[in-house]
Every structure is written in C-alpha cells, then in structure tokens.
N, C-alpha and C positions, 0 to 999 in steps of 0.2 A: 673741879666741877662739883656742883652741889647735887645731893641726892634728892629724888622726888619724895614728897611727903608720903607717909604710909597709906593714906586713904584715897589717893588719886585713882588707882584702878577701880575701886568701888564707885567713886564718883563718875568715872567714865561709863561704867556699866549702867548706872542710874540715868545718866544723860542719854545714852542710847535707848534705854527702855522708855523714857519720856518722849524722845524725838520721834519714834516710829508712829505712835498714835497721833502726834501733832501733824506729821506729814500727811497722814490719812485724812485728818480733819481739814487741813488746808486744801487738799485735793478735792474733797467733797464740797467745800465752800466754793471753789472755782467752778465745779460742775453745776452747782445750784445757781450761781450767778449767770452762767452761760444759758441755762435753761430759762431763767427769768427774763433775760434780755431777749431771747427768741420769742417767748410767749407774750411778752409785753408789746412787742412790735405787731404781733398778729391779733392782739386783743384790743386794739384801739377801737374806741366806740365809733360806730358808723354814724353818718349824719342822718338825722331823722327825715322821713319823707315830708314833702311839702304839705300833704293832706292825707287824712286817714278816714276810713269809714268804720263805724262801730256796728258790729253784727249783733243780732239778737241772740238770746240764750237758747231758743228752740232749735230743733233739729233741721229746720229748713234754712237757717242761716241767712235771713234777710237783713239788709242794712237798715239801721234804725236812726243813725245820726252821722253827720259829717263833721269832722274836726280838723283844726290845723295840725300839722305833723307833730308839734311839740306838746300838744294838749294831752294830758294823761287821763282825762275822764273817759271811762269806758274800758280801761285796761282790764283784762288781757284780750278783749275781743276786738281790738283794733286791727285793721288791715290797711296797708298802703293803697292809695288810689291816685291816679293821675289827675291833673287839673280838669281835663275833659270829663273824666269819670265822676269827679265831685260835682261838676256843673250838671251833668245828666241826673245824678242821684237827687240833687236839690230840686231840679225842675220836675222830677218824677214824684215829689212829695216827701222825700226823706228830710227830716228836720235838721236844721243847723244847730250846732252846740250853742247853748245859751251862755257859755262862759267865754269861748274863744271866737265866736262869730265868724266862721269862714265865709259865710255868705256876703259879708261886707267887703272883704278883699276881692271876692269873685264877682261882686256887683250883681248879686241875684236878689231880687225883691220878692 
C-alpha cells in the first residue's frame, strides 16, 4: 500500500476552510432566489383602469380632465374612475384629454 503524499492533510484543511464560506454563499443564494420568486409574483403590474380623471393642483381637488386609463398625461394626479363617472364628468364640463380622446370612445360630443 502506498503512502499519502506529505501535503494532503494541509490540502484537506484548505479545502474545509474554503468549503464553509462557499456553503454559506450557496445557502444565501437560495434564500435570495426564494425571496425574489415570492416578491416577483406579488409585484406583477396591475392592469390600468379603463379611464382616469386628472385632478387639479389646488387644495380643492377638482377634476380638470378625463383620460383613457393608459394615458400618462397628468401623472401623478390621475385617479381611476368608472365609465359612468367619466361620462358624468365630461357632461359636467370637465375637458377630455386632447391626446387620448376618451370622449370619442364614450361617444360624448
């Protein structure tokens, strides 16, 4: 039977020394991947509302324009509104957005 090379115990010690941090890194990678999977599922973008109302800057918060839900004009002062709410706002004198024209879809002249 042949004898072990003289440096083998030292190499085993180095191997153990390097393996412990690697095990911790692999465990942390697994934890982070699980966290990302959990949060990715809950962070899915919600569908935009069908229509929004742009509120004015003043303290009274009156609606100043009606938009399609995907229109970004007027952010961050956009609030979701129902179809009926959009029709009521337009017939009450709130203007329709000049870019997305929600009044055409709602057939309001």
